N, C-alpha and C positions, 0 to 999 in steps of 0.2 A: 201811731203804730197800733196794727190792730189783728187781733189773732182768733181764730174760732175752730172750733172743734165739734164734728157731729159723732153720732153713734146711735144705732137702735139696741132697742130692748124689747124683750117678749112681756113686760108688764103693760098695764093698762094705765089708761090715764089718770084714773081715780089713784091707783097705786103709786103713781110716779109723783101727782100731786101731793098725796099723804106723806111721801119719803120728802120731798122739798119744804115741807111745813116742819119736820122733824130736828129739834134743836142738834141733836148727834149727826144729822147728814152735816149740816154749815160747818160743825167741827170738824168731822172728816176732811171736807174740803183742801183742808192744810197739814196734811200726814207727817211731814218732819218739823212741825209746831208744837208747841202746848199752846193750845186754842180753847177758849171759853167764852159761854155766852156773858156777856156782863149786864145785859138789860134788855127789855122784850115791853113792846106795846101791842095792840090788836095787829096791827100789820109788818111792826119793823123789830127784827132781833139784832144786836149789836154784840159783835164778836171781838176778842182781842186777842192776837197772836204774838208770839216771842218767837222771832228767826234770826236765821244766819243768810245775810246776803252781799255779795263782794267782799267777803270777809269781816264784814260788821254784823254785831248782833243788833237787832232792832225789835221793836216793839210795832204791829199795825193793827188799826182799828176798822173792824169792817160794817157799814150798815147793810141787812138782807131785809129788803123790803117786797114783801107777797104781793102780786097782781091778782087783781079778778079773775083773771085767765089762769091761775095757776102758776104762771112764770114765776120768776125771782128776779127782781133786779138788783145788783149790788155796787156798792163803791167805797173806796178806800178813802177814811180821812188821812189827805196826803200833809204830813208833816214837814214838806219841804226838804228833806235828805234828797231823795231821789226822783220821786214823781211830782210833778204838777198836779197830776189828776192820773185816776184810775177806776175805771168802772166795766160791769159788765151784766150779763144776763143770761139766766137758763131758760131755756124756752122748748114748750112740748109741739108736737105734732105729731099727729096719726097717719100710719101708713100703712092702710091695710093691715093685716094681724100684728103690724109691729109697731114700735113709739120711736119715735126720732127725739131726741135731746141734743139741744144743741146750745154751747157755750160760746158766747162771744165776751172778747175784752177788748176792751181800748185806752188806750193811756199815751200820756205823753210827758216825757222825763224834763227834768231841769236841763237848764241850759249846757252844763258842765258836763252832763252825762251823756255822752251818746247812745243812743239808742241800740245799738249792736251789741252794747256790753249787756245789755238788760235782757234782749231778746230772747236768748239760749233759756236763762231761768223761768222767764214769763213763760215761754213752750213748755219748760218743764211743770210748771204750777198747771197751766191748764190740761195737760196729759194727767198729774194727778188728781185734778178735779174730775175729769172723764171717768178714771179706773173706780174713785170712790163713789160717785153717783151711780154707775153702773154696777157695781156691786152690791150697795143698798136698794137698787131699785128691783134686781132680780131676786133678791133674798127672799126666799117664800117662808 
C-alpha cells in the first residue's frame, strides 16, 4: 500500500530543513499519541509512541534518518502485530516562491490484516503529519 500527501508552504527550504531537524517536529507528527525521542545519533533519531489502533493499545518505534539533501527517511520497527514493513520519506522541492512538501508512506500488512482495514487510519496519519508539518514550517 502506498499513500502520498503534498502541500505547499511559504517557508524557505532552509527553514523547512531546520524544522525537520527539530525533535519537537518529529514528536508532533503523532498528535493523538504520547511520543518521545528515545535516542539520537548524528543523523538518526528514534521516537517511541504509544497509540490505539483497531481497538488495541500498542507501542511503535520509528527511526528518522536525516538525508544529505535535507529530506527525512523514516521506518517503523515492525513488531509483527499489524505491519510487515512501514516506511516513508518527507521531501522538499522549491516551486517558485513556495516550497512543496511531500510525504510518502509505503507499507505491507501481515497476511491476516487486510489492507483496506488499515488504509483509513493510515490516511488519517498522513493527514495529521501534513497538518503538523505545515503548522511548524509556517510558524514565524
